[in-house]
C-alpha positions as CSV (number, residue, x, y, z in Angstrom):
1,X,-24.1,-159.9,-84.6
2,X,-21.0,-160.2,-82.4
3,X,-20.3,-158.9,-78.7
4,X,-17.6,-156.3,-79.8
5,X,-19.5,-153.9,-81.1
6,X,-21.4,-153.2,-77.7
7,X,-17.9,-153.0,-75.3
8,X,-16.8,-150.2,-74.0
9,X,-15.3,-147.9,-71.8
10,X,-18.3,-147.1,-69.4
11,X,-17.4,-144.2,-66.8
12,X,-20.2,-142.5,-65.1
13,X,-21.7,-143.2,-61.6
14,X,-24.6,-145.1,-61.6
15,X,-26.6,-143.0,-58.9
16,X,-25.7,-139.6,-61.8
17,X,-25.3,-141.6,-64.3
18,X,-26.4,-139.5,-67.8
19,X,-28.7,-137.3,-66.5
20,X,-26.2,-135.4,-64.0
21,X,-23.0,-134.6,-65.8
22,X,-25.0,-134.1,-69.2
23,X,-27.8,-131.3,-67.8
24,X,-24.6,-130.4,-65.1
25,X,-24.6,-126.5,-65.9
26,X,-26.9,-123.5,-65.4
27,X,-28.9,-120.4,-64.2
28,X,-31.4,-119.7,-62.5
29,X,-33.6,-121.1,-59.1
30,X,-36.9,-121.8,-60.3
31,X,-39.2,-124.1,-63.0
32,X,-42.6,-122.0,-62.0
33,X,-43.4,-120.3,-65.1
34,X,-43.0,-116.6,-64.0
35,X,-44.6,-113.7,-65.2
36,X,-42.8,-112.1,-68.3
37,X,-41.5,-109.0,-67.1
38,X,-39.4,-108.6,-70.4
39,X,-38.4,-110.4,-73.8
40,X,-35.9,-110.0,-76.2
41,X,-36.4,-110.0,-79.9
42,X,-35.8,-113.1,-82.1
43,X,-32.9,-112.4,-84.5
44,X,-30.1,-114.7,-84.8
45,X,-27.7,-112.8,-82.1
46,X,-30.1,-111.4,-79.2
47,X,-29.2,-109.4,-76.3
48,X,-30.0,-109.4,-72.9
49,X,-30.8,-107.2,-70.5
50,X,-26.8,-107.3,-69.4
51,X,-26.3,-106.5,-72.6
52,X,-24.6,-109.6,-73.5
53,X,-24.8,-110.6,-77.1
54,X,-26.0,-114.8,-77.6
55,X,-25.3,-115.6,-81.1
56,X,-26.5,-119.0,-82.6
57,X,-30.3,-118.4,-81.4
58,X,-33.1,-120.0,-83.3
59,X,-35.8,-117.6,-84.6
60,X,-38.5,-119.8,-82.7
61,X,-37.0,-119.2,-79.2
62,X,-35.5,-115.7,-77.9
63,X,-34.6,-114.9,-73.9
64,X,-36.8,-114.3,-71.4
65,X,-36.1,-112.1,-67.9
66,X,-38.7,-112.6,-65.6
67,X,-38.3,-112.2,-61.4
68,X,-39.3,-115.3,-60.4
69,X,-36.6,-117.4,-62.5
70,X,-34.6,-115.4,-63.8
71,X,-33.2,-115.6,-67.5
72,X,-34.7,-118.1,-69.6
73,X,-35.0,-119.6,-72.3
74,X,-38.8,-119.6,-74.1
75,X,-40.7,-121.0,-77.2
76,X,-42.2,-118.6,-79.5
77,X,-43.8,-121.5,-81.5
78,X,-44.9,-124.7,-81.2
79,X,-41.6,-127.0,-80.9
80,X,-42.8,-130.6,-81.8
81,X,-41.3,-133.6,-79.3
82,X,-37.5,-134.9,-81.4
83,X,-37.1,-131.1,-82.5
84,X,-33.8,-129.7,-82.3
85,X,-34.1,-126.3,-80.6
86,X,-30.3,-125.4,-80.7
87,X,-26.9,-126.9,-82.5
88,X,-23.6,-126.1,-81.6
89,X,-20.6,-125.7,-80.3
90,X,-19.4,-125.4,-77.2
91,X,-17.6,-122.2,-76.6
92,X,-15.0,-125.0,-74.7
93,X,-14.4,-127.9,-73.6
94,X,-11.5,-131.0,-73.0
95,X,-11.4,-134.6,-72.5
96,X,-11.4,-136.7,-69.5
97,X,-7.9,-137.8,-69.0
98,X,-8.8,-141.5,-69.4
99,X,-10.1,-140.8,-72.7
100,X,-7.0,-138.5,-73.9
101,X,-5.6,-141.7,-75.7
102,X,-8.8,-142.9,-77.8
103,X,-10.5,-139.4,-78.2
104,X,-9.7,-137.0,-80.6
105,X,-9.3,-133.5,-79.2
106,X,-10.4,-131.4,-81.8
107,X,-13.6,-133.2,-82.7
108,X,-13.6,-136.2,-79.3
109,X,-14.7,-138.7,-82.0
110,X,-12.9,-142.3,-81.6
111,X,-11.0,-143.0,-84.2
112,X,-11.1,-146.9,-85.8
113,X,-8.0,-146.3,-87.7
114,X,-5.6,-145.1,-84.8
115,X,-5.0,-141.2,-84.3
116,X,-2.0,-139.1,-84.5
117,X,0.1,-138.0,-81.1
118,X,1.2,-134.6,-80.7
119,X,4.6,-135.0,-80.4
120,X,5.5,-132.0,-78.3
121,X,3.5,-132.7,-75.2
122,X,2.8,-136.6,-76.6
123,X,-0.6,-135.9,-74.3
124,X,-3.2,-135.3,-76.7
125,X,-4.7,-137.4,-79.6
126,X,-6.2,-135.9,-83.3
127,X,-8.2,-138.2,-86.0
128,X,-5.5,-136.5,-88.7
129,X,-4.0,-133.0,-89.9
130,X,-6.5,-130.9,-89.7
131,X,-8.0,-131.6,-86.7
132,X,-4.5,-130.7,-85.3
133,X,-4.0,-127.7,-86.9
134,X,-8.2,-126.5,-85.9
135,X,-7.1,-127.4,-82.7
136,X,-3.4,-125.5,-83.0
137,X,-4.4,-121.9,-82.3
138,X,-4.9,-122.8,-78.5
139,X,-2.7,-126.4,-78.5
140,X,0.1,-124.4,-79.4
141,X,-0.2,-122.6,-75.6
142,X,-1.6,-126.3,-74.1
143,X,1.1,-128.1,-75.0
144,X,3.8,-126.1,-73.3
145,X,1.6,-126.4,-70.3
146,X,1.4,-130.1,-70.2
147,X,4.7,-130.8,-70.5
148,X,5.7,-128.0,-67.6
149,X,3.2,-129.8,-65.4
150,X,3.9,-133.3,-66.3
151,X,7.7,-132.3,-65.0
152,X,6.5,-131.0,-62.0
153,X,4.1,-134.0,-61.1
154,X,4.8,-135.9,-58.1
155,X,3.8,-139.0,-59.7
156,X,3.2,-140.3,-62.7
157,X,-0.8,-140.6,-61.8
158,X,-0.3,-136.6,-61.7
159,X,1.6,-136.0,-65.0
160,X,-2.1,-134.9,-66.5
161,X,-4.1,-131.6,-65.1
162,X,-7.9,-132.9,-65.2
163,X,-10.5,-131.7,-67.8
164,X,-11.4,-128.7,-65.6
165,X,-8.4,-127.0,-65.4
166,X,-7.4,-128.2,-68.7
167,X,-10.3,-126.9,-70.6
168,X,-10.5,-123.3,-67.7
169,X,-7.1,-123.1,-69.4
170,X,-8.2,-123.0,-72.6
171,X,-11.0,-120.3,-71.9
172,X,-8.5,-118.1,-70.1
173,X,-6.2,-118.1,-73.7
174,X,-9.5,-118.1,-75.8
175,X,-10.4,-115.3,-74.0
176,X,-7.3,-113.2,-74.6
177,X,-7.2,-113.8,-77.6
178,X,-10.7,-112.7,-78.6
179,X,-10.2,-109.6,-76.8
180,X,-11.9,-109.5,-72.9
181,X,-14.5,-107.2,-74.5
182,X,-15.5,-109.0,-77.7
183,X,-18.7,-111.1,-77.3
184,X,-16.9,-114.5,-76.6
185,X,-15.8,-113.2,-74.1
186,X,-18.7,-111.4,-72.9
187,X,-20.7,-114.5,-73.2
188,X,-18.1,-116.0,-70.1
189,X,-18.9,-113.4,-68.1
190,X,-22.1,-113.8,-67.8
191,X,-22.8,-116.7,-66.5
192,X,-23.9,-117.2,-63.4
193,X,-21.9,-117.0,-60.3
194,X,-23.2,-118.1,-56.9
195,X,-20.0,-117.8,-55.1
196,X,-21.5,-115.4,-52.5
197,X,-23.6,-118.4,-51.7
198,X,-21.9,-121.7,-52.2
199,X,-21.7,-124.6,-50.0
200,X,-18.4,-124.8,-48.3
201,X,-17.3,-127.9,-49.4
202,X,-17.9,-126.7,-53.0
203,X,-15.5,-123.0,-51.9
204,X,-13.2,-125.7,-50.9
205,X,-13.2,-127.2,-54.4
206,X,-13.1,-124.6,-56.2
207,X,-10.3,-122.9,-53.8
208,X,-7.9,-126.0,-55.2
209,X,-9.5,-126.2,-58.5
210,X,-8.5,-122.0,-59.4
211,X,-4.8,-123.3,-57.5
212,X,-4.6,-125.5,-60.1
213,X,-5.1,-123.7,-62.9
214,X,-2.8,-120.8,-62.2
215,X,-0.3,-123.4,-61.6
216,X,-1.5,-124.9,-65.2
217,X,-0.9,-121.7,-66.7
218,X,2.8,-121.4,-65.2
219,X,1.8,-118.9,-62.4
220,X,3.4,-118.3,-58.8
221,X,0.9,-116.9,-57.9
222,X,-3.2,-115.0,-58.4
223,X,-1.8,-112.4,-58.9
224,X,0.1,-112.8,-62.4
225,X,-3.4,-113.1,-63.6
226,X,-3.5,-109.7,-65.3
227,X,-3.0,-111.1,-68.9
228,X,-6.1,-112.8,-68.9
229,X,-8.6,-110.1,-67.4
230,X,-8.4,-111.4,-64.0
231,X,-7.7,-108.3,-61.8
232,X,-8.2,-109.6,-58.2
233,X,-9.1,-112.5,-56.5
234,X,-12.8,-112.1,-56.8
235,X,-13.3,-112.6,-61.0
236,X,-10.3,-116.0,-60.1
237,X,-13.1,-117.4,-57.5
238,X,-15.6,-115.7,-59.8
239,X,-14.5,-117.2,-63.2
240,X,-14.7,-121.4,-61.4
241,X,-17.5,-120.5,-60.0
242,X,-18.8,-119.5,-63.2
243,X,-17.0,-122.6,-64.5
244,X,-17.9,-125.3,-62.0
245,X,-22.3,-123.8,-62.1
246,X,-22.2,-124.0,-65.9
247,X,-20.1,-126.8,-66.6
248,X,-22.0,-129.6,-69.2
249,X,-20.9,-133.0,-69.7
250,X,-19.3,-133.9,-72.2
251,X,-20.4,-137.8,-73.3
252,X,-20.5,-140.0,-75.9
253,X,-23.5,-140.5,-78.9
254,X,-24.1,-143.4,-75.8
255,X,-24.2,-140.8,-72.9
256,X,-21.4,-141.9,-71.5
257,X,-19.1,-139.4,-70.1
258,X,-15.9,-138.7,-71.8
259,X,-15.1,-134.6,-70.7
260,X,-16.3,-130.9,-69.7
261,X,-17.6,-128.3,-71.7
262,X,-19.0,-125.1,-71.1
263,X,-21.8,-123.3,-73.3
264,X,-23.1,-120.1,-72.4
265,X,-26.5,-119.9,-74.1
266,X,-27.1,-123.4,-73.8
267,X,-26.6,-122.8,-70.0
268,X,-29.3,-119.5,-70.0
269,X,-31.7,-122.9,-70.0
270,X,-33.5,-123.1,-66.7
271,X,-33.8,-125.8,-64.7
272,X,-37.2,-129.0,-64.0
273,X,-37.0,-132.3,-62.5
274,X,-39.5,-133.4,-65.0
275,X,-37.9,-131.8,-67.9
276,X,-39.0,-130.6,-71.4
277,X,-36.1,-130.9,-73.2
278,X,-32.3,-132.8,-72.6
279,X,-29.1,-131.8,-73.8
280,X,-27.2,-134.4,-75.7
281,X,-23.9,-134.6,-78.4
282,X,-25.0,-137.6,-80.6
283,X,-22.6,-136.6,-83.3
284,X,-25.2,-136.0,-85.5
285,X,-23.0,-133.7,-88.2
286,X,-21.3,-136.2,-91.4
287,X,-18.3,-132.7,-90.9
288,X,-15.7,-133.4,-88.4
289,X,-14.8,-129.6,-88.3
290,X,-18.7,-128.8,-86.7
291,X,-18.0,-131.6,-83.7
292,X,-18.8,-132.2,-81.3
293,X,-22.4,-130.6,-81.8
294,X,-24.1,-130.2,-78.4
295,X,-27.9,-129.8,-78.9
296,X,-30.6,-129.5,-76.8
297,X,-33.5,-131.8,-78.3
298,X,-37.6,-131.4,-76.5
299,X,-38.7,-134.5,-75.1
300,X,-42.4,-133.9,-75.7
301,X,-44.5,-131.0,-77.5
302,X,-43.7,-127.8,-76.5
303,X,-46.1,-125.1,-77.0
304,X,-45.4,-121.7,-77.9
305,X,-45.1,-119.1,-74.7
306,X,-43.2,-122.1,-72.4
307,X,-40.5,-121.8,-71.2
308,X,-37.8,-124.5,-72.4
309,X,-36.5,-126.2,-69.6
310,X,-34.2,-129.2,-69.1
311,X,-32.7,-131.1,-66.5
312,X,-29.4,-130.3,-64.2
313,X,-28.9,-133.2,-62.1
314,X,-30.1,-137.1,-62.2
315,X,-34.0,-137.2,-62.1
316,X,-34.0,-140.6,-61.2
317,X,-32.8,-140.2,-57.7
318,X,-35.6,-139.0,-55.6
319,X,-36.8,-135.5,-54.2
320,X,-34.3,-135.7,-51.2
321,X,-30.9,-135.7,-53.1
322,X,-32.1,-133.9,-56.2
323,X,-32.9,-131.2,-53.9
324,X,-29.4,-131.5,-51.4
325,X,-27.4,-131.7,-55.1
326,X,-29.6,-128.5,-56.1
327,X,-29.1,-127.0,-53.1
328,X,-25.1,-127.6,-53.3
329,X,-24.4,-126.5,-56.6
330,X,-26.5,-124.1,-57.5
331,X,-28.1,-122.6,-54.7
332,X,-31.6,-123.0,-55.1
333,X,-35.0,-125.3,-53.4
334,X,-36.7,-126.3,-56.7
335,X,-40.5,-126.1,-57.5
336,X,-41.6,-127.8,-60.0
337,X,-44.6,-130.2,-60.3
338,X,-42.8,-133.3,-59.4
339,X,-41.3,-131.8,-56.9
340,X,-44.2,-129.9,-55.1
341,X,-46.7,-133.5,-55.9
342,X,-46.8,-134.7,-52.3
343,X,-50.1,-136.7,-52.9
344,X,-49.0,-139.1,-55.6
345,X,-46.6,-141.9,-54.7
346,X,-43.1,-141.2,-56.8
347,X,-42.2,-144.2,-58.0
348,X,-38.5,-143.4,-57.0
349,X,-39.9,-143.8,-53.6
350,X,-41.9,-146.5,-53.8
351,X,-42.6,-150.5,-52.8
352,X,-44.6,-153.3,-53.5
353,X,-47.9,-153.8,-51.4
354,X,-46.8,-156.3,-48.4
355,X,-50.1,-158.2,-49.4
356,X,-49.4,-158.7,-53.3
357,X,-52.2,-156.6,-54.7
358,X,-50.8,-155.0,-57.3
359,X,-50.5,-151.6,-55.4
360,X,-47.2,-149.7,-54.1
361,X,-46.6,-147.7,-51.1
362,X,-44.2,-145.2,-49.8
363,X,-40.4,-146.3,-48.7
364,X,-40.8,-145.8,-44.8
365,X,-38.7,-142.7,-43.9
366,X,-39.8,-144.0,-39.9
367,X,-40.2,-146.8,-37.9
368,X,-42.9,-144.5,-36.0
369,X,-45.3,-143.8,-38.6
370,X,-47.9,-146.0,-40.4
371,X,-47.2,-146.9,-44.1
372,X,-50.0,-148.2,-46.4
373,X,-50.4,-150.1,-49.8
374,X,-53.0,-147.2,-52.2
375,X,-54.9,-149.3,-54.1
376,X,-56.1,-151.8,-50.8
377,X,-54.5,-150.3,-47.5
378,X,-52.4,-153.2,-46.3
379,X,-49.9,-151.8,-44.0
380,X,-46.2,-151.8,-44.1
381,X,-45.1,-154.7,-40.5
382,X,-41.7,-153.8,-41.0
383,X,-40.6,-150.3,-41.8
384,X,-37.7,-150.6,-39.7
385,X,-35.8,-153.7,-42.0
386,X,-37.2,-151.5,-45.1
387,X,-35.3,-148.2,-43.5
388,X,-32.2,-150.2,-43.0
389,X,-32.4,-151.8,-46.3
390,X,-32.3,-148.3,-47.9
391,X,-29.4,-147.5,-46.0
392,X,-27.2,-151.1,-46.9
393,X,-28.1,-150.3,-50.7
394,X,-27.9,-146.9,-50.9
395,X,-23.6,-147.3,-49.0
396,X,-23.4,-150.0,-51.2
397,X,-24.1,-148.2,-53.8
398,X,-21.6,-145.2,-52.9
399,X,-19.0,-147.5,-52.1
400,X,-19.2,-149.7,-55.9
401,X,-19.5,-146.3,-57.5
402,X,-16.2,-145.2,-56.1
403,X,-14.4,-148.7,-57.0
404,X,-16.2,-149.5,-59.9
405,X,-12.8,-148.4,-62.1
406,X,-10.5,-149.8,-59.7
407,X,-11.8,-152.8,-58.3
408,X,-13.7,-154.3,-61.1
409,X,-14.0,-157.5,-58.7
410,X,-15.1,-155.4,-55.5
411,X,-18.0,-153.2,-57.2
412,X,-19.4,-156.6,-58.6
413,X,-19.5,-158.3,-55.6
414,X,-21.3,-155.2,-53.6
415,X,-24.1,-154.9,-56.6
416,X,-24.4,-159.2,-56.3
417,X,-24.9,-159.0,-52.6
418,X,-27.0,-156.1,-52.2
419,X,-29.8,-156.5,-54.9
420,X,-31.1,-159.2,-53.4
421,X,-32.1,-157.6,-50.4
422,X,-33.1,-154.5,-51.7
423,X,-35.1,-157.0,-54.0
424,X,-36.3,-159.2,-50.4
425,X,-37.4,-155.4,-48.8
426,X,-39.8,-155.4,-51.3
427,X,-38.3,-152.5,-53.3
428,X,-40.2,-151.9,-56.6
429,X,-37.7,-151.6,-59.9
430,X,-37.4,-147.8,-60.0
431,X,-37.0,-147.4,-56.2
432,X,-33.5,-145.5,-55.2
433,X,-31.2,-147.3,-54.8
434,X,-31.7,-150.1,-56.4
435,X,-32.8,-148.7,-59.7
436,X,-28.9,-147.4,-60.0
437,X,-27.2,-150.3,-58.7
438,X,-29.1,-153.0,-60.9
439,X,-27.7,-150.1,-63.8
440,X,-24.1,-150.1,-62.4
441,X,-24.6,-153.8,-62.1
442,X,-25.5,-154.0,-65.9
443,X,-22.7,-151.5,-66.5
444,X,-19.8,-154.5,-64.7
445,X,-21.3,-156.9,-66.5
446,X,-21.6,-155.5,-69.7
447,X,-17.3,-154.5,-69.7
448,X,-16.6,-158.1,-68.3
449,X,-17.5,-159.8,-71.8
450,X,-15.4,-160.8,-74.1
451,X,-14.8,-163.0,-77.6
452,X,-15.0,-166.2,-75.0
453,X,-18.3,-164.9,-73.6
454,X,-20.0,-168.1,-71.7
455,X,-24.3,-168.9,-72.1
456,X,-24.9,-167.9,-68.6
457,X,-23.0,-164.5,-68.4
458,X,-24.9,-163.5,-71.5
459,X,-28.4,-164.5,-70.2
460,X,-27.2,-162.8,-66.3
461,X,-26.4,-159.3,-68.6
462,X,-29.8,-159.8,-70.5
463,X,-31.7,-160.6,-67.4
464,X,-30.8,-157.3,-65.7
465,X,-30.8,-155.2,-68.7
466,X,-34.3,-155.3,-68.4
467,X,-35.0,-154.6,-65.3
468,X,-32.8,-151.8,-65.7
469,X,-35.1,-150.6,-68.3
470,X,-38.3,-151.5,-66.4
471,X,-37.3,-149.2,-63.7
472,X,-36.5,-146.6,-66.5
473,X,-39.3,-146.9,-67.7
474,X,-41.2,-145.9,-64.0
475,X,-40.3,-142.4,-64.3
476,X,-39.0,-141.2,-67.8
477,X,-40.9,-140.7,-70.4
478,X,-41.2,-142.0,-74.0
479,X,-37.7,-140.7,-75.5
480,X,-36.0,-139.6,-73.1
481,X,-32.2,-140.3,-74.2
482,X,-31.7,-142.7,-71.2
483,X,-34.2,-144.8,-71.2
484,X,-33.8,-144.9,-75.1
485,X,-30.0,-146.5,-74.8
486,X,-31.1,-148.6,-72.0
487,X,-33.2,-150.2,-74.7
488,X,-30.7,-150.4,-77.2
489,X,-28.5,-152.0,-75.1
490,X,-31.0,-154.5,-74.1
491,X,-31.8,-155.1,-77.7
492,X,-28.0,-155.4,-78.9
493,X,-28.1,-158.0,-76.2
494,X,-30.5,-160.1,-77.4
495,X,-28.3,-159.6,-81.2
496,X,-25.7,-161.4,-79.9
497,X,-25.1,-164.6,-81.1
498,X,-25.4,-167.4,-78.7
499,X,-22.4,-169.6,-77.3
500,X,-25.1,-172.6,-76.2
501,X,-28.9,-171.5,-76.7
502,X,-30.7,-173.3,-74.0
503,X,-33.3,-175.7,-75.2
504,X,-35.5,-175.9,-71.9
505,X,-35.6,-173.3,-69.0
506,X,-34.2,-173.4,-65.8
507,X,-36.3,-173.9,-62.2
508,X,-34.9,-171.4,-61.0
509,X,-34.2,-167.9,-62.8
510,X,-36.3,-166.4,-66.0
511,X,-36.1,-168.2,-69.3
512,X,-35.0,-166.1,-72.0
513,X,-36.0,-166.9,-75.9
514,X,-33.3,-168.8,-77.3
515,X,-32.8,-169.4,-81.0
516,X,-35.0,-167.5,-83.5
517,X,-37.2,-166.0,-81.0
518,X,-34.6,-164.6,-79.4
519,X,-33.5,-162.9,-83.0
520,X,-36.8,-161.9,-82.8
521,X,-37.3,-160.4,-79.5
522,X,-33.8,-158.3,-80.6
523,X,-35.8,-157.3,-84.1
524,X,-39.1,-155.5,-82.2
525,X,-36.9,-154.2,-79.2
526,X,-33.9,-152.3,-81.8
527,X,-37.2,-151.4,-83.3
528,X,-38.6,-149.8,-80.4
529,X,-35.5,-148.4,-79.8
530,X,-34.9,-146.3,-82.5
531,X,-38.1,-144.9,-82.3
532,X,-37.3,-143.5,-78.6
533,X,-33.6,-142.4,-79.5
534,X,-35.4,-140.5,-82.7
535,X,-36.4,-138.3,-79.8
536,X,-34.2,-138.3,-77.3
537,X,-31.6,-137.7,-80.3
538,X,-33.4,-135.5,-82.8
539,X,-35.9,-136.5,-85.7
540,X,-33.2,-134.9,-88.0
541,X,-30.2,-136.3,-87.0
542,X,-31.9,-140.1,-87.6
543,X,-31.6,-140.7,-83.5
544,X,-27.4,-139.2,-84.3
545,X,-24.8,-141.8,-84.3
546,X,-26.4,-144.2,-82.2
547,X,-29.7,-144.1,-84.1
548,X,-27.6,-145.2,-87.2
549,X,-25.8,-148.1,-85.8
550,X,-29.3,-149.2,-84.7
551,X,-31.2,-148.9,-87.9
552,X,-28.0,-150.8,-89.4
553,X,-28.7,-153.6,-87.1
554,X,-32.4,-153.7,-87.6
555,X,-31.6,-154.0,-91.5
556,X,-29.3,-156.9,-90.5
557,X,-31.6,-158.9,-88.4
558,X,-34.7,-158.3,-90.9
559,X,-32.1,-160.5,-93.5
560,X,-31.2,-162.6,-91.0
561,X,-34.9,-163.6,-90.0
562,X,-35.7,-163.5,-93.7
563,X,-33.3,-166.0,-94.6
564,X,-34.3,-168.8,-91.6
565,X,-38.3,-168.2,-92.4
566,X,-37.0,-168.7,-95.9
567,X,-35.2,-172.1,-94.7
568,X,-38.4,-173.0,-92.7
569,X,-40.1,-172.6,-95.8
570,X,-37.9,-174.4,-98.0
571,X,-37.8,-177.6,-96.2
572,X,-41.8,-177.5,-95.6
573,X,-41.9,-177.8,-99.1
574,X,-39.5,-180.2,-99.5
575,X,-41.4,-182.7,-97.0
576,X,-44.3,-181.3,-98.7
577,X,-43.1,-183.2,-101.9
578,X,-41.3,-185.7,-100.5
579,X,-45.0,-187.0,-99.3
580,X,-46.3,-186.4,-102.7
581,X,-44.1,-188.3,-104.6
582,X,-44.4,-191.3,-101.7
């Protein structure tokens, strides 16, 4: 396998990769299964108590309203792991500015044969005339707005509005087109707002976004928004708050964020830091008109009358950071089992036993307290050093994340220098911020690979991929999309043709298998990855586009290994025949 199939744009932040962005859209406040006070019928179009009709609800789930968690979606029958619970096209989506040249603005696909650029705005691109025609009802308005924005932009870097501004513009145009009393508009209006309880920083960002939307629509003041059903400053604040609170990241089949999307039905799912379902965009449809398909997939078996919960934030983060993120954006304190568990050590906040007994200790947070191994009770002698290492690691993570797209070498230098410090402090592979830094380091190494790849760089990338998967495996369940994609990346790396196979191990670094043994390791890893992809991206989808690609690679490796095995067999047979003739 060549490396060409591995290299792709990698935009997501290491500390808030897939889980934060793809599940970033929510509705209520608690994950404790509450006493049911209202249950709805199971028709494909289901009404909430507010009278909003939600279309596309499958027969095996229903909207219920509780006095604890508000509206939510509940299983009526057993839902098996890997089952697609909901599959739909978002109400609205927009590509990130960096993806406008590489992705179709109608179906969000990446085209291998080139994309057609709109001759009007010269900003958006399409797979073909079919995609362009499908998008024209909104793009004819968007096209003019993009041109006017570019004319007044102070610099070329600001000549295209953000994906949030463009998506809000599409929502307002669509509401006007559908009618303010239409079900489409009512579903948007029924999204939770939280504008009266938002963090001041969020309010400031929302205000800036509101002004940008007004400018994008070609208006001079918010008072001119009445044609879009916005009749007051409160209406505008609610619109922006609903959007920010209920926005999902639009992702590639390998979980790279490529834009933003909104789906009122999917936003009904409540939150848990240990979710039973995930939200993905696996590109499972053979019909581009249906893409991008947003799907909610069960990670484990969900029992009848059990609430179906997804996660709004990155669940690889420790509890304090998860709670802070939830409070700032959604204004609630999570009370899921993972957040309430004070009896067990969380692998996200753990260090190895100082006596190397194999046990773990909680990460120190106060030098004056005593921290012990849960297995042998050994005391952590230098909690101050570990606390300093954690602080330095977090600062380095934030810095490297902020510059990864503008200064690749600087980001790589930071991760290279800081990871050994955290390892020497005894952090386990799953501990934050070590896990996030290792994941970011792997991404930076992957983006460094090229056609003239060296054996040393390839092996270093593989070692980091192994460490990243080990850390994820300690905190994410079998089949979680983040874990599945990490395993698939590892398998693909092992399958890359070696420039200079190593025949003897180095004394300083971990030795990797080479030649046929590495090929066999790649095969076994990809088989396991496909199993996990079938869960996280849906069994009926064959693991989505990535799962189907992995299956093709597995078949190719089977043939390659078969040729090698047959070659060995033929050589042995020739030697046997030669000895007999002697």
